[in-house]
N, C-alpha and C positions, 0 to 999 in steps of 0.2 A: 731446268729450262725456264720455269716461271721466274726464278730469281734473276736469271740472265736478262729476260725480257724487262723485268722491273728496273734493272740497272740501266738498260738501254733507254727505257722510257724516261728515267730520271735524267740521263744525260741529254736527251732531246729536249726535255723540259727546261733544263738549265740553259741550253743554247738558245732556245726561243725566248727565255726570260732575259738573257743578256742582250739579244737582238732587240727586244722590246724596249729595254732600258736605253739602248743606244739610239733608237729612233725617237724616244721621248726626251732625249737630252735637248736643252735649249740650243737654238741656232745663234751662235755668238760669233762676232767678227774675229778673224784670225790673221796672223802675219804669215801663215804658211799655206793658206787657201788662195784660190783665185776668186774673183767676184765681179759684180757689176758696179760697185762703188769702192773707191780707194781713198783712204785718208792718210795723209802724211802729217803727223802731229807737230813736227818741228821744221820750220823753214827759217834759215838765217841768211841775211844779205847785209853784211857789215863790212867795215874796212878790212877785217881780217878773215872773214869766212864767207864763202859763196856756196850755195846749195845746188847740186845737180840731181836731176830726176831721170829715171829709166823706167818707162812704162811699155808694156807689150800686150798684144792681142794674139792669143794662140789659136784662134778659131780660123776656119777656112772661108769666112765671110767678113767683109769690112764692117766697121762700126764707127759712129761719130762719138766723140768724147767731149763732155762739158767739164770745165775746171774753174774753180774760184780760188784766188789768193785771198787771205784775210790776215791783216797784221794785228798786233796787240792793241791797237787803237780802234779795232773793228772797221778799218778802211778796207774796201774790197775792190778787186778787179776780176773780170771773168773772160774766158775765151773758149772757143769751140773748134775742134779739129778732127780730122779723120784718121783712123788707124785702118790700113788695109789688111787683108788676110795675112796672118802670121807676121805682122810687122812690129818691130820694136822702134821706139823713138827715144831720144834724149834731148833735154833742154835744161837750162839753168835759171836762176833767179834774175839774171841780167841778159840772157841771150837765148834765142830759139823760139819755140812756139809761144804765142801770146805776148802780152805786155810784160815789161820788167816788174819784178815784185816790189822793189823800193822806188819811191818817187824822187825823180830829179837827183839821183845819187845819194839820197839820204839813207841812213842805216834803218833796217827794219827786221823785226822778228815776227813769226806767225805760223800759219799752217797752209796746206794745200789740200783741196778736196776735188776729186774727179770722179765722174760717173758716166756710164753709157747713156747717150741721149739720142733722140731721133734727129733726122736730117734737118727738120725745120727748127731745131733748137727750142723745142717747147716742152716735150714730155720725156721722162726717163724710159729706158728700154731694159729688158732683161737680157743680159749678155754676160754670163758668168765665166768669162775668159780673159779678164784683165788682171794683171799683177804688176807690182812696181817696187822699186827700191830708191831710196834717197841717199846722197852722199854729201856730208858736211865737209867741205874742203877748205883747208888753210895752207899756209906756206909750208908747214912741217907735218901736218896730219890730215888723213882722210878717214872720216868716221861714217860708216854705212849702217842703215837700218831698213827693214822691210816695211812697206805700207801695210796698214790694216785693211783687209779686204772684206767687204760685206757682200754676201751672195744675195741675189734677188730671189724671193720665194714664189710660191704659187698664187699669192694675192695680186690684186690689180694695182699697178703703179699709178700714182697721181701726179699730174703736172704741178710743179711748184712746191711739192711737199714730199720729201723722202722719209717714210716712216721706218725707223730703226726699231721695229717691235719684236722681231724674232719669233713670232707666233706665241704671244702671251696666252698661256692656257686659260687665264681667268676671263678673257674677253674675246678671244678669236681662235678659230681653228686654222686659219691661214695667216701668212705673214708676207709683208712686202720686202723687207730687207732684214738681214741678220741684226740682232741687237748688239749694243755695246756691252762690255763686261760690267758687272756690278761693282767690282773693285779691282785694284791692281796690286801686284806684289813684285818685289825686286830685292835681290841681295846687293849690298854695297860695302865698300871699304870706307870706314869712318874718316872724317876730316882729320888731317894731319898725320895719318898713318901712311907709311910708304908702301908702294906696291909696284908691280911690273918686274921686269928682268933685273935681278939683283937689287930690288927695292930702289930703282932708279927714278921713280916719280913720286911726288907727294900727292896725296889724295885730296882733291877738292870736289866732292860729289855734288851733282846738280840734277835737275830733272825738268822736263817740259810736260805740260798737261793740256789736253784738249777736251773740253766738256762736250758731252754727246747731245747737247741741244744747241744748234747753231742757226742763227737767223742771218742769211746772206742777202736779204732784200735791201733795196735802196732806202726804203722807209722803215727799216728795222729799228727796234729799241734796244739799246745796249743792255746787257745782262751781267749779273754777278753770280759766281759760284764760290763754294768754299770746300777745300779739301782737308779732311781730317787724316793725320798720319800717325800710325802706331808703329813703334820700333821695338825690336827684340835684339839683344846681343847674343853672343855665342853661348852664354850660360842660361839662356831662355829668360833672362830678366826683361820685363816689358816696361816700356816708357811711353806714356801718353801725354797729351796736351800740346802736340805740335799741330798747327793749322796754317793754311795758306789761303788767303782770299785772291780771287782772280776773275778776269772777265772771260772773253771768248778764248783766251789762251794765256798760258803762263810759262815762263822760262826763268830759272834762277837757281842759285846755290842752295844746298840743303843745310844751311846753318844760319844763325842770326847775326852775322857780321854786318857792319854798316855798308850801305850801298843802295842805289835806287831800286834794284831788283828785290831786295829783302825788306825795304822800308815801305814801298808802295808798289804793288798792292800789299796789304797788311800780312804780316807773318807773326806767328806766336810759337814760342817754345822750341824753335829750331836749333837751339844750342845742343839739343839732345843728340844730334848727329855727330858730335865731336868725340874723338878718342878719349879725351879727358873725362868724359861722362860714361861712355860705353865700355871702355877698358878692354875691348877685344878687337882682333884684327879683322873680323867680319861681322856684319849685322844684316838684318833684314827689315823691310818696312812694308806696311800695307796702307794703301791710299784709298779712302772712301769719301763720298760726298757727305757734307753736313749742311745744316740749315744756314744759309748765307745772310740771315737777317741782321746779324751784328757786324757785318762787313761795312766799313765806312769809306766812301769815295768822295773826292771833292765835288761839290755840286756843279762847278763849272764844267765838268766833264760830261754832263748830261746823261748820267748813268742811272738806270733804275735797277733796284735789287729784285731779281726774279724769285718767286716763291717756289723754287724747285731745287731738288738735290740730285743732279745728274750723275750718270756714270762718266768715266773718263777713259781716254786713251792716253798713253804716255811713253816717253823716251827717257831712259836713264843715261846720264852723261857724267864725264869727269872733265873739269876744266884744267888748263895748264897753269893758271895762277889766279888766286882768289881776288887779286886786285883788278883783273880784267873784267870789264862789264860793258857790253855783253861777253858771254863766255866764249873762249876759244877751245872747242872740244878736242881732247886727245884720245878719248875712248867713249864708247856708248853702245846701247842696244835697246830694242823695244822692251817695254815692261810686260810682264805676264798678267793676263786678265783671268778672272774667275767669276762665276755666277752670271746672271743676265739682268741687264737694265732694260726693261721692256718699253720705256716711254721716251726713247730718243727720237730726234727728228732733225732734218736739215731743210730749211725753207729757202726758196730762191724765187726771183722774178721770172715770169714766163713771157715769152714773146708771142708772136702770131704770124701767120702767113701774110705777106705783102700783097694787097689786092692790085690787080691790073686796072688800068683806066677803063671806064665803061665805053661801050661802043656808041657812035653817034647815030 
């Protein structure tokens, strides 16, 4: 009987230990959760690709939503709309809610960020009932991926600053929003290897990256980040030395071929994504932030190098032809995150209530 009680006690202890481990796990953004903040890391509005968005509110009460477009030149547009109870909405880069993403019919690449906001369009609200999907649509292919959702935590939300801190155990016991992952991983088919039904497609792998420090204010200062990419082939051979400099956003092929997306922003060592080097039909990569101090941008662009190494959100893509720039996606998915980057933030301008005229 004593032995039986000991076994039961051990079982209870293990269950409680696992429960404690689960509650102690970092609060990190997910593509399978609902949240109060949604990030779509890749938006395309080009001659060949239009992006459609599907956002829904599954709560029984309405909520206002604030959104910002940002392109790869850090140009921004914002809009504010209501989601009624249980309402889904859809819109695209050229039609629907808010202003068009690209200006005057120009091509544009970038991201979309949306969060629950108060009626006065000033301060964020806790409303962990938002979820969304994006579709990159071209004449021949529709590629879909889920938004990364950040839950609002028990901390106090601040107007003008969305803290993506996930409850950093070193500095706080409460948290405002989930954190970004500390790094990303993804499997990929190396360049020039055929894949798909009966090997009907040539592999031209690409990715989009969104740094987890984003300044959306009108008086913002442009920032620069740097991604360090490690690669393993099927035989566990590791290849290092691949880097990519980027600003608030990056989209481009995962190899060092000539073309504006791989020459500027700077890339290094990206020939390691080629089948001629990897020798296997499948490989994996890990994307982490590195010190961006050595990234060099034309001074005419007015870009300052920020002394931070952010976490990233990302989308894995395959283009239809390596000569197409921007990419025309034929397949894709969100990248998997791990760890927690506790120092992310999104800054934005705050408005205020319009005062009525005073009485006479």
